[in-house]
C-alpha positions in Angstrom: 80.7 80.1 137.5 82.9 80.6 134.3 81.1 80.9 131.0 81.4 77.9 128.7 81.0 77.7 124.9 81.0 74.8 122.5 83.2 75.0 119.5 81.4 74.8 116.1 84.4 74.7 113.8 88.1 73.9 113.9 90.3 76.9 114.2 94.1 76.8 114.0 96.0 79.7 115.5 98.5 81.4 113.2 99.3 84.6 115.1 100.6 85.4 118.6 97.8 85.7 121.1 95.5 83.2 119.3 94.8 79.7 120.5 93.7 76.6 118.5 90.2 75.1 119.1 88.6 72.0 117.7 85.0 71.2 116.8 82.8 70.1 119.8 85.4 71.2 122.3 84.3 73.1 125.4 86.1 76.3 126.0 86.0 78.7 128.9 85.2 82.3 128.2 86.8 85.1 130.2 84.0 87.5 129.0 81.1 87.6 126.6 82.2 90.9 125.2 83.5 90.6 121.7 86.5 92.5 120.4 86.4 93.0 116.6 84.9 89.5 116.1 87.1 87.7 118.6 86.5 86.3 122.1 89.1 85.6 124.8 89.1 82.4 126.7 90.9 79.1 127.5 90.7 75.8 125.6 90.6 72.3 127.1 94.4 72.1 127.0 94.8 75.1 129.3 96.0 77.5 126.6 94.6 81.1 127.0 94.1 83.5 124.1 91.8 84.7 121.3 89.6 82.8 118.9 86.8 83.8 116.5 83.5 84.5 118.1 81.6 83.1 115.2 83.3 79.7 115.7 81.7 79.1 119.1 78.3 79.1 120.7 77.6 79.5 124.4 76.2 76.3 125.9 72.6 76.3 127.0 73.5 75.1 130.5 74.7 78.6 131.2 71.2 79.5 132.0 71.0 77.1 134.8 74.5 77.7 136.1 74.1 81.4 136.2 70.7 81.6 137.8 70.2 82.2 141.6 67.7 80.5 143.8 65.0 83.1 143.1 65.1 82.2 139.4 66.7 85.5 138.5 69.7 85.5 136.2 72.9 87.0 137.5 74.7 89.8 135.6 77.1 87.3 134.1 74.3 85.5 132.3 73.1 88.6 130.5 74.3 88.9 126.9 76.0 92.1 125.9 74.0 93.9 123.3 75.7 96.8 121.6 73.7 98.9 119.2 76.1 98.6 116.4 79.1 96.5 115.5 81.5 96.0 112.7 82.3 92.4 112.2 85.2 91.0 110.2 85.7 87.3 109.7 88.8 85.7 111.3 90.0 84.8 107.8 90.0 88.4 106.7 91.7 89.7 109.8 94.5 87.2 109.3 94.8 87.9 105.6 93.7 84.5 104.4 92.3 83.8 101.0 92.5 86.1 98.1 91.7 89.3 99.9 89.4 90.8 102.4 86.8 89.5 104.7 84.4 86.6 104.5 80.8 86.3 103.4 77.8 84.7 104.9 78.4 86.1 108.3 78.1 89.8 107.8 81.8 90.5 107.2 81.9 94.2 106.4 85.0 95.0 104.5 86.0 98.7 104.9 88.5 100.6 102.9 91.8 101.6 104.3 94.9 103.4 103.1 95.5 106.0 100.4 94.4 103.6 97.7 90.9 103.3 99.2 89.8 106.6 100.6 86.5 108.0 99.5 87.8 111.4 98.9 87.2 112.0 95.2 84.4 113.8 93.5 82.3 110.6 93.3 81.4 111.0 96.9 79.7 113.9 98.6 78.7 112.3 101.9 77.1 114.7 104.4 76.5 114.3 108.1 72.9 113.5 107.4 73.9 110.7 105.1 76.2 109.3 107.7 73.4 109.4 110.3 71.2 107.4 107.9 73.7 104.7 107.5 76.1 105.7 104.8 79.5 104.2 105.4 78.5 102.8 108.8 78.2 99.2 110.0 74.7 97.7 110.0 72.8 97.3 113.3 73.4 94.1 115.2 69.7 93.2 115.0 67.8 94.1 111.8 65.1 96.6 112.7 61.5 95.5 112.2 59.4 97.9 110.3 55.7 97.9 109.4 55.5 99.0 105.8 52.4 99.5 103.6 50.8 96.3 102.6 52.0 94.4 105.7 50.0 93.4 108.7 49.3 96.1 111.3 51.6 96.6 114.3 49.3 94.9 116.8 49.2 91.7 114.7 52.9 91.8 114.3 53.5 92.1 118.1 51.2 89.2 118.7 53.1 87.1 116.2 56.4 88.1 117.8 55.1 87.3 121.2 53.9 83.9 120.0 57.3 83.1 118.5 59.2 84.3 121.6 56.9 82.1 123.8 57.9 78.9 122.1 61.4 79.6 120.8 64.2 81.1 122.9 66.8 83.6 121.6 70.4 82.6 121.2 72.5 83.3 124.3 75.5 84.3 122.1 74.3 87.6 120.7 77.5 87.7 118.7 77.0 84.5 116.8 76.7 84.5 113.1 73.1 83.2 113.3 72.1 86.3 115.2 74.2 88.9 113.3 73.3 87.6 109.9 69.6 88.2 110.7 68.8 84.5 110.6 67.4 84.4 114.1 65.2 87.4 113.6 63.8 86.0 110.4 63.1 82.6 112.0 61.3 84.3 114.9 59.1 86.2 112.4 60.6 89.6 113.1 61.6 90.4 109.5 59.3 92.9 107.7 59.9 94.7 104.5 58.1 95.3 101.2 59.6 93.1 98.5 59.1 94.1 94.8 58.8 91.5 92.1 62.2 92.5 90.7 63.8 91.6 94.1 62.4 88.1 94.2 65.0 85.3 94.3 63.8 81.9 93.2 65.0 78.6 94.3 64.0 75.7 92.1 64.3 72.0 92.6 66.9 70.5 90.3 68.1 66.9 89.8 70.5 67.2 92.8 68.3 69.3 95.1 67.6 73.0 95.5 69.3 75.3 93.0 69.2 79.1 92.2 67.1 79.7 89.2 69.3 80.4 86.2 69.8 84.0 85.0 67.8 84.3 81.8 70.1 87.0 80.5 73.7 85.9 81.0 76.5 88.3 80.0 80.3 88.6 80.2 82.5 91.4 81.3 86.1 92.3 80.4 88.6 94.2 82.5 91.1 96.1 80.3 94.7 96.9 81.2 94.7 99.4 84.1 95.9 102.9 83.6 97.5 105.2 86.1 95.6 108.4 86.7 96.2 111.5 88.9 94.1 114.1 90.7 94.7 117.2 92.7 97.2 118.4 90.1 99.2 115.2 90.4 99.4 115.1 94.2 97.5 111.8 94.3 97.7 108.8 91.9 95.6 105.7 91.5 94.9 102.9 89.1 91.8 102.8 87.0 90.4 99.6 85.4 88.1 99.6 82.3 85.1 97.4 82.7 83.0 96.5 79.6 80.0 94.3 80.1 78.6 92.6 77.0 75.0 93.5 77.6 75.8 97.3 77.3 79.2 97.3 75.4 79.9 100.6 77.3 83.1 100.9 79.2 83.1 102.2 82.7 86.2 103.1 84.8 86.5 101.7 88.3 89.2 102.0 91.0 89.9 99.2 93.4 88.1 101.0 96.2 84.9 100.9 94.1 85.3 97.1 94.0 85.9 97.3 97.7 82.7 99.2 98.3 80.7 96.8 96.1 82.0 93.9 98.0 80.9 95.3 101.3 77.4 95.9 100.0 77.1 92.4 98.7 78.3 90.8 101.8 75.8 92.8 103.8 72.9 92.0 101.4 73.4 88.3 101.0 74.1 86.4 104.3 74.0 82.9 102.8 75.8 83.6 99.5 79.5 83.2 99.2 80.7 86.5 97.7 84.2 85.9 96.2 87.0 87.7 98.0 88.8 90.5 96.3 92.5 90.4 95.5 94.8 91.4 98.4 95.5 95.0 99.2 99.1 96.2 99.3 100.4 99.3 101.2 103.5 99.7 99.1 104.4 99.0 95.5 100.9 99.6 94.3 102.2 100.9 90.9 104.7 98.2 90.2 104.0 96.3 87.1 104.0 92.8 88.7 101.5 93.9 91.4 99.2 95.6 88.9 99.3 92.5 86.6 98.5 90.2 89.6 95.7 92.4 90.8 94.1 92.6 87.4 94.2 88.8 87.1 92.6 88.6 90.5 89.9 91.0 89.5 89.2 89.0 86.4 88.7 85.9 88.4 86.5 87.8 90.8 84.4 89.2 88.0 84.0 85.8 86.3 82.6 84.4 89.5 80.3 87.3 90.0 78.7 87.3 86.5 78.1 83.5 86.6 76.3 83.6 89.9 72.5 83.6 89.2 71.7 85.9 92.2 74.8 88.2 92.4 74.9 88.8 88.6 71.5 90.4 88.4 71.3 92.2 91.8 70.7 95.9 91.3 73.8 97.2 93.2 76.1 95.0 90.9 74.3 96.1 87.8 74.7 99.7 88.9 78.4 99.2 89.4 78.7 97.8 85.9 76.6 100.2 84.0 76.8 103.6 85.6 79.3 105.6 83.7 80.5 109.2 84.1 77.2 110.6 85.3 78.1 111.5 88.9 74.6 112.2 89.9 73.3 108.8 88.8 76.3 107.1 90.5 75.6 108.9 93.8 71.9 108.1 93.7 72.6 104.4 93.1 75.3 104.4 95.8 73.0 105.9 98.4 70.2 103.5 97.4 72.4 100.5 98.0 73.6 101.8 101.3 70.0 102.3 102.5 68.8 99.0 101.2 66.2 97.4 103.5 66.5 93.9 102.1 69.6 93.1 104.1 70.1 90.7 107.0 66.8 89.1 108.1 64.9 90.9 105.4 67.0 89.2 102.7 65.2 85.9 103.4 61.9 87.5 102.6 63.0 87.8 99.0 63.4 84.0 98.6 60.8 81.9 96.9 61.1 78.2 97.5 59.7 75.0 95.8 56.2 74.0 96.8 57.3 70.8 98.5 59.3 71.5 101.7 62.6 69.8 102.3 63.1 67.0 104.8 65.1 68.6 107.6 66.9 65.4 108.5 68.1 65.1 104.9 69.1 68.7 104.9 71.2 68.2 108.1 72.9 65.2 106.5 73.8 67.2 103.4 75.1 70.1 105.4 77.3 67.8 107.5 78.6 66.1 104.4 79.5 69.5 102.9 81.3 70.5 106.1 83.5 67.5 105.8 84.1 68.1 102.1 85.1 71.8 102.6 87.4 70.9 105.5 89.2 68.3 103.4 89.3 70.5 100.4 90.8 73.4 102.4 93.5 71.1 103.8 94.4 69.8 100.4 94.4 73.3 98.8 97.1 74.3 101.3 99.1 71.2 100.4 98.8 71.8 96.6 99.6 75.5 96.9 102.7 74.8 99.0 103.8 72.1 96.6 103.4 74.0 93.3 104.9 77.1 94.8 107.9 75.2 95.9 108.2 73.5 92.4 107.8 76.9 90.7 110.7 78.3 92.8 112.9 75.3 91.8 112.1 75.9 88.1 112.7 79.7 88.3 116.0 79.4 90.2 117.3 75.8 90.6 116.4 74.2 87.2 117.4 77.3 85.3 120.8 77.4 87.1 121.4 73.7 86.5 120.6 73.8 82.8 122.8 76.9 82.4 125.7 75.1 84.2 125.4 72.2 81.8 125.2 74.6 78.8 128.3 76.5 80.0 130.2 73.3 80.5 129.5 72.3 76.9 130.5 75.7 75.7 133.9 75.3 77.5 134.3 72.0 75.9 133.7 73.6 72.5 136.2 76.3 73.2 138.8 73.6 74.1 138.2 71.8 70.8 138.7 75.0 68.9 142.4 74.9 69.8 142.6 72.1 67.2 143.0 73.9 63.9 142.1 70.9 61.7 139.4 71.9 59.2 137.4 68.7 59.7 136.7 69.6 63.4 135.0 72.9 62.7 131.5 71.4 62.3 131.8 69.5 65.6 133.0 72.6 67.4 130.0 74.6 66.1 127.6 71.9 67.0 128.9 71.6 70.6 128.7 75.4 71.0 125.1 75.3 69.8 124.3 72.5 72.2 125.6 74.7 75.1 123.4 77.6 73.9 120.4 75.2 73.6 120.8 74.1 77.2 121.0 77.6 78.4 117.8 78.4 76.5 116.1 75.4 78.0 117.0 76.9 81.4 115.2 80.1 80.4 112.2 78.0 79.3 112.0 76.5 82.8 112.2 79.9 84.5 109.4 81.4 82.4 107.0 78.4 82.5 105.5 78.6 86.0 103.7 81.9 85.3 102.0 80.1 82.4 100.8 76.9 84.1 101.5 76.9 87.8 100.6 80.5 88.7 97.0 80.3 87.3 96.4 77.2 89.5 97.7 79.0 92.5 95.4 82.0 91.7 92.5 79.6 91.5 93.3 77.9 94.8 93.5 81.3 96.5 90.1 82.3 95.2 88.6 79.0 96.4 90.2 79.4 99.8 88.3 82.6 100.1 85.0 80.8 99.3 85.9 78.0 101.8 86.5 80.7 104.4 83.0 82.0 103.8 81.1 78.8 104.3 81.5 78.2 108.0 79.4 81.3 108.6 76.9 80.4 105.9 76.5 76.9 107.4 76.2 78.4 110.9 73.1 80.4 109.9 71.4 77.2 108.6 72.4 75.1 111.6 71.2 77.8 113.9 67.8 77.7 112.3 67.7 74.0 112.4 68.6 74.0 116.1 65.7 76.4 116.9 63.2 74.1 115.1 64.5 71.1 117.0 64.2 73.0 120.3 60.7 74.2 119.7 58.3 72.2 121.9 55.5 72.7 119.3 55.9 71.9 115.7 54.8 75.3 114.4 54.1 75.5 110.7 55.5 79.0 110.2 58.7 78.2 112.0 59.2 75.2 109.8 58.4 77.2 106.7 61.0 79.9 107.6 63.6 77.2 108.4 62.8 75.7 105.0 63.6 79.0 103.3 67.0 79.2 105.0 67.7 75.6 104.2 66.7 76.0 100.5 68.9 79.0 100.1 71.9 77.4 101.8 71.6 74.2 99.7 71.2 76.2 96.5 74.4 78.1 97.3 76.2 74.8 98.0 75.0 73.4 94.7 76.2 76.5 92.9 79.6 76.2 94.6 80.0 72.6 93.4 79.0 73.4 89.8 81.3 76.3 89.6 84.1 74.3 91.2 83.8 71.5 88.6 83.8 74.1 85.8 86.8 76.0 87.1 89.0 73.1 88.0 88.3 71.2 84.8 89.1 74.3 82.7 92.3 75.1 84.7 93.7 71.6 84.7 93.1 71.4 81.0 95.0 74.6 80.6 97.8 73.4 82.8 98.3 70.2 80.8 98.1 72.0 77.5 100.8 74.4 78.7 102.9 71.5 79.9 102.6 69.7 76.6 103.6 72.8 74.7 106.5 73.4 77.1 108.0 70.0 76.6 107.4 70.2 72.8 109.4 73.5 72.8 112.2 71.8 74.7 112.1 68.8 72.3 112.3 71.1 69.3 115.3 73.0 70.7 117.2 69.7 71.4 116.3 68.4 67.9 117.8 71.5 66.4 121.0 70.9 68.4 121.0 67.3 67.2 120.7 68.4 63.6 123.8 70.5 63.9 125.9 67.3 64.2 124.8 66.2 60.8 125.9 69.4 59.1 129.4 70.0 57.6 130.3 66.4 57.7 
């Protein structure tokens, strides 16, 4: 019998070979094997093609439909379990948002191209390093380890057996819930030693769970990039100067270093929306417009990083900001980050929650409300972006051209009047000529204005499209945990406690998203209106100057 899967989120195809699927729709899978984060199948309309694996979950009735009379599962019912995989979110593969892959679902963003090769003297990877995990994708299932200070292995196996006896594993081994480590944590398979410095606290605020505020906030500037060379000029790259306020020491970073940091953060924090980096570009990397746009994107990215209570104080981010020219210190910190044990399922061990557990029904209601919100926000971001980009093009080309045509027509009228040699007409001729020049200048004002007031809004919308692309995977982790608890025949205390941890972390991240969204959009809309007011005041002043010319030389 064909494999069936239920769609968890809407997906709209944008490329050849993809098919659109809608939430709660049943699709037919041609195979359970995943290809770079995609599955192949057929939707309810009979269309065949690819769709994101993380957007669907194999239905439970597959167990019955693929079981023979002896109670043994047929080969089709067995999930494919590769030892390692590299997952990239659908949004990153299709180039959505402000850059590379999504967060929350284990989207591992790897460098490509000459701009991003780790071939400089900051990297001395060896075969041994690679075997231990440097530059490789993390395992599909977080490895359970018994470390000092934890219960012994026999107790651990008993606990795992107890969990497995009451809670079944997810049939879709490629689902975000599995790959993020959420399932392993919920089943009690996570095990790692957590230092006090690695603890992440969720506190109960007025509107629900929140990340505990960073007691030592700081800022970070990104100076104008400079072009540098290596290998006697054979290779060129752009270097950005970062100066955090808590050290006031500038460090130089290339885009590929941001890229490396992004991949580590996505791996470390499965239910935190790591902002997307600005887009890569294969050609024109040293053109002024591209460099300026990338720098602005990195500033937006940095501002979101330093204002996140968890991301801002994590050790790998601090190492990125503070490690200067000391190559040995950089390499040690880099290797430490790549061998971090507190990733995947072990990340949830670092979270401390409020004493009073959450009401799971209330959590589910809030999550569903947030899903509806993000869907509507994403749809309207597209509308706003298309609208303002179209308006900007009209200002840069259409409006400028029309005002210049009016100005040129006035200039021609003035030239015609100059054929009259009467002395009393000289003032009028000069005034008309100035009016023509004023209109041409107004056309230039229109052409220059979008980069001051519309382009910043477009940049902000791109950044938030990246955040919105992250949240389906983040929500899927929490919903996967909630489903396991509902399916458990016995109301186990530990299972509920672990689900509460995942729920607290998810709601805390949602709360941070809303707070940041309100801050960013309030500030950006204020900036936009201030620029618009100044723009029209400048036009008014220019026209008033032209009007004054008609009172001269009477």
